[in-house]
SEGUDREN-442693 format. One record per residue (C-alpha): x, y, z; residue number from 0. Coordinates in steps of 0.1 Angstrom, whole numbers, plus 5000, padded with zeros to 4 digits. Layout:
X_Y_Z_NUM .
...
end
This chain:
4580_9755_9219_0 .
4578_9734_9187_1 .
4569_9700_9192_2 .
4571_9674_9162_3 .
4540_9653_9163_4 .
4527_9620_9137_5 .
4524_9631_9103_6 .
4497_9622_9076_7 .
4526_9620_9055_8 .
4561_9612_9048_9 .
4573_9640_9032_10 .
4556_9665_9057_11 .
4572_9680_9094_12 .
4543_9679_9115_13 .
4548_9704_9145_14 .
4527_9720_9168_15 .
4540_9756_9179_16 .
4529_9770_9214_17 .
4543_9796_9235_18 .
4580_9812_9222_19 .
4603_9793_9196_20 .
4638_9794_9208_21 .
4672_9779_9195_22 .
4669_9742_9210_23 .
4634_9742_9187_24 .
4652_9755_9152_25 .
4680_9725_9161_26 .
4653_9697_9171_27 .
4635_9706_9137_28 .
4668_9703_9116_29 .
4676_9673_9133_30 .
4647_9656_9122_31 .
4648_9670_9087_32 .
4684_9656_9085_33 .
4673_9619_9099_34 .
4643_9619_9078_35 .
4654_9639_9041_36 .
4694_9642_9048_37 .
4704_9676_9027_38 .
4688_9669_8995_39 .
4650_9655_8995_40 .
4622_9675_8995_41 .
4598_9681_9026_42 .
4566_9701_9036_43 .
4558_9716_9073_44 .
4524_9716_9087_45 .
4520_9736_9116_46 .
4496_9741_9139_47 .
4503_9771_9157_48 .
4480_9777_9194_49 .
4496_9805_9206_50 .
4531_9821_9203_51 .
4547_9845_9226_52 .
4575_9853_9205_53 .
4611_9844_9192_54 .
4642_9846_9210_55 .
4670_9862_9196_56 .
4685_9825_9196_57 .
4657_9812_9179_58 .
4656_9838_9152_59 .
4693_9835_9146_60 .
4694_9793_9143_61 .
4659_9793_9127_62 .
4673_9818_9099_63 .
4704_9795_9099_64 .
4684_9763_9091_65 .
4665_9780_9067_66 .
4691_9790_9049_67 .
4710_9757_9048_68 .
4674_9740_9039_69 .
4660_9760_9016_70 .
4659_9741_8985_71 .
4645_9714_9003_72 .
4615_9733_9011_73 .
4579_9728_8994_74 .
4552_9743_9013_75 .
4545_9750_9044_76 .
4509_9749_9057_77 .
4498_9773_9085_78 .
4468_9764_9109_79 .
4462_9789_9133_80 .
4434_9810_9142_81 .
4452_9841_9150_82 .
4450_9872_9127_83 .
4491_9885_9128_84 .
4496_9845_9112_85 .
4483_9852_9084_86 .
4496_9883_9079_87 .
4534_9869_9086_88 .
4530_9842_9061_89 .
4516_9861_9036_90 .
4550_9881_9038_91 .
4569_9846_9038_92 .
4548_9838_9009_93 .
4567_9863_8987_94 .
4602_9838_8992_95 .
4614_9820_8961_96 .
4603_9786_8959_97 .
4582_9779_8988_98 .
4545_9780_8992_99 .
4528_9789_9025_100 .
4492_9788_9028_101 .
4470_9796_9062_102 .
4443_9776_9075_103 .
4415_9780_9101_104 .
4416_9756_9128_105 .
4388_9738_9115_106 .
4409_9734_9081_107 .
4429_9707_9089_108 .
4421_9685_9063_109 .
4423_9711_9036_110 .
4457_9720_9052_111 .
4467_9680_9042_112 .
4451_9681_9010_113 .
4470_9709_8997_114 .
4500_9698_9007_115 .
4497_9668_8990_116 .
4490_9684_8957_117 .
end
């Protein structure tokens, strides 16, 4: 489940992630992006991942559709987690053109926000 949380910066979508990512989660994030950034304004994502049990097929498909739709709007992804597999996934995502991804430890929240602002 993704929960949109208060952001420190109006150009950043801040999320907490727990459990399983679903199609409904992708829809919530897409609607939030549409309301705040339209179809052209750039934005970054700050995601705190507490635990993630997986992704439903619907979540994967809708997430991919949202990513493709908003590809040119993404700037940076800061991922805050103490899970090692998150870092491996983020490193794989970092090879995607035009998007910077960086993983931070749970105690590096301020550093993550600072990196997003650069």
